[in-house]
N, C-alpha and C positions, 0 to 999 in steps of 0.2 A: 348637469348630468353629463356622463361620459362621453367623450367622443362619438364614441363605438355606437353607443345608443341609438344614435341620430340616423345612421347608417340602415344598419337591419338587424342590428342584436346577437350575428352570429359569430362567431368566430374561433380558433385554434386554443387549445387550452392552453398551447405555449407561448401564448401571443403576451400573456398577461406579465408585467414586469414583476422581479421576485430578485433575489438573491442566492442564485444558484438552482438546484434543481430538490424539491424536496421528498417526493414522491412520483415515481416514473413505474407505468405498468405499459405494458406490450404483449398485445395478443392472449392476454390471460382469460383462460376456460376452467370451467367449475363442474363436475356433474358428480351426481348422485344415483348409483346404479345407473336404472335407465333412464333418469331426467337430468337432463342438461340444464345447467341453473346460468351459467355465463358463458359466452361464448366471444373470441375475441375481442375483449377489451383495450382499449388504448386509451392512454391519458396521460400529462403530468403535470402536478403542481408545483411552479415556484417555490423555494423554500420561504416559510414566512408570506406563504400568499393561502386563501380561502374557494375550497372549491365544495359546491353541494352536487348531491347525486337523488336524482328525484324518477317515479316511474311506476308502474301498477305493482300493487301487492303480487309477491311472487316472480316478481321481476329477479332477482338475485342481491338486491342493493346492500341488504346487511352480509349474506355471504360476502359479497366484494371485499366492505367492513372489515370481516374477522380473517382474510386473508392480506388483505395491507396488515392486519394486527399482528400477525405472525403465528392467529390462532386455527390456523388451516392452510395447508399448500395448494395451490392449483394445480390442475392436472397438465393446465397448458400454457406455456406464455414467462415473463418474465416480472417480476416486481422487486422496486429496487428502493428502500427506504432510506435516505440519505445514505448512502452510498452501501449500506445493509441489504443481502439481499435471502439469507438463511432465514428460515422463521425466529428461532431465538432471538436472532439479532435484529429481525424486525419487531420485535416484542419490546426488546430493550429499549426503544428508539420512540416507543408509541403509549400514549395513555389513553382509555377508552371510558367513555361516557356515556353508559347503557340509558335506556327510556326511562327506567324507573328507578329512583335515587339508591335504594338497596343499603342506606343506612340503616346503623345497627342500633335498635332501639333502647339497650339497655349504655348504651355511649353516649354523652352530650355532642351538640353540634359540633364544638372544636376540634374534643378527640375523635369525630367521626374523619373533620376533614383532615387528622394528622395521619392516618391508617398510610395510607404510600410511602410518607417518611418513616413509619416506625417499620413496615419492611422491608425496609432499607438498611434497618439496623442502627438508626436515630434513636437514640431514647427520647420518652415520653413528654419530659421536660423540657430538654429541646426542641423537640415536634413542634409542643404547644408556643413556643418562644417564637418560631419560627413562622407559624400559622395565623398568629392571633391578630396582627396589623392589618392579615388581608379582611377580617371580618367588617374592620371600618371601610375601608377602601370598598369592599365591595357589597356595603349597605345592610349589613348584620350586626353592626354594632350592639350591646348589651345580649346577646344571644348565643354568646360563646357558653353557657353553661346550662343551656336548654337540652332538652331530649327532645327526639324527633318527633314525639306526638304533640308536641308542643307547638310546631311549626307549622307554619301552612305550607300550600303545596308549594307555590313560587319559592318558599324559603328554602326548603327540602332542596329544589333544587338548582338554588347558588351555593349550597353549601357541598351538595355533590359535584358542581363545578369546581369549586374548589379543592376538592378532595383532588381532582382530575388534574387541577392545575398544579398543586406544590406536589404533585408526583413531580417534576420538574422534569417532565419529556418535552422534544420539542418539537412533538407530532401530536395532535387533538384529534381523535375519532369520537363524533357525536354521534351516536345512534338513536335518533329519533327522541332527543333531549328533553320535547316539553309534549310528546305526545300524550303524558297521562294527564295535563292539565286540561281547566275548561278554557273556553275561548279566549276572555277577558284575561286571565293569569296568561295566558300562552302570549298573548299580544305584549302585554308589559314585559314577560323574561323574554321574548326577541328584542325586545328595543334595549334591554339591559343588557343582554349577551352583545347586539351589536355595540356599544361603547366598552363593554369587558373586553372583547378582541383585540380593540382600537389600542386600548393598553398594555398587550402583552402580547409580544411576536411571537406569534408561534404558526406552525405549517399546519392547518385545519381541516379536515376532509367531513364535509357532515351530510348523513343519508335521513332523508325524510320522505314522507307522504305529502307535504304541504309545500307545495311550487312557490306563496307567496313564500312563507318562511326559509326556503332555498333561496329566492332572487336575494329577498332582502340582507340575508347574512353572509352571502358569497360572493368572490367575484365573479366567475364563472360556475354556468351549471349546465351537470351532463346529464340529460335524460335517455333513462335505460327504456328500452322496451318490455315487452311482457315476455317471460319466459321462452326459449333461454333469452338471458339479458345480453343485451348489447347496445353499443351507443347509435341513437339515430338522430339525434341533435347535440349542439355545444352552445351556449349561449353566454354571451359576455354580460356581466351585470355590473358588479363594481360601484354601488350609491352610497353616497355619502354618509358617513358613520354620526355625524353629529347633527344631521337633519330628523325633525319629526319623525316617528313613523307613519303617522296618518298623513304627512307630506309626499312621503316618496311614494305609499304604496296605492294612494289616488293619482300620482303622478301620470300624465299621458305614455311617457318611455314606458313605465314599471307596469301600467295596465297592458299596452302591446305587448312588452315580452310576455308577460303572464300568460298571456292568448296563446304565443307562438309555442309553450313550454306545453301548454294544454294540448295543442291541438298534435304536439310530437307525441305525447301518449296516448293521444287516440283515445 
């Protein structure tokens, strides 16, 4: 287990090793009319590291993700995504994976995964050629020509992840990626994604209500308060990516860190 966990599990987000800054937020705030959604959000994600955001419902987690993605601007503060500060430039650097897979029912699994490439002007045949090898790599071999209705929930989410990945953006924003799955499939997908993220170097920002999921998939977990969302605790995780999920989540270090996160959420 990481040496940090043998102390107290707490640590500043800029303490994680990385190759330059991926995402940098300083004093970010957002309101919708009289409702203050976010207040004074500060954290930094080193390039090709992974950070999880957890907190109570209504605490502004998805709003924060949309701000990073360039889908909206903050009212206060600064957002920098790999050097980009303008919304359109942040959007150009980010690929967003929503909670639901949003696969098009009339397109095959392969053709759903190629949508981002086609939107960038890549021909359909070239996009299929580029994407097809990933189906084997991510456990979807022989399902390339299958329609979404014939895929399990977990397989649909894998296709959704592939669609996000082949967009070829350095920043992946995952918004409750497994929130719609049953608990068994969700656990399987968490283990799968943990291995997948180890194979593809990306800067990852994960938003989830599941503290266990955040600790498992992230190197640092930022805990937000209830609305207005503000950072109330930062926990250093960074559990091994090659260990079985059951072994990780039942370890004393993991259990203790989970308790700290839940205590901070209140």
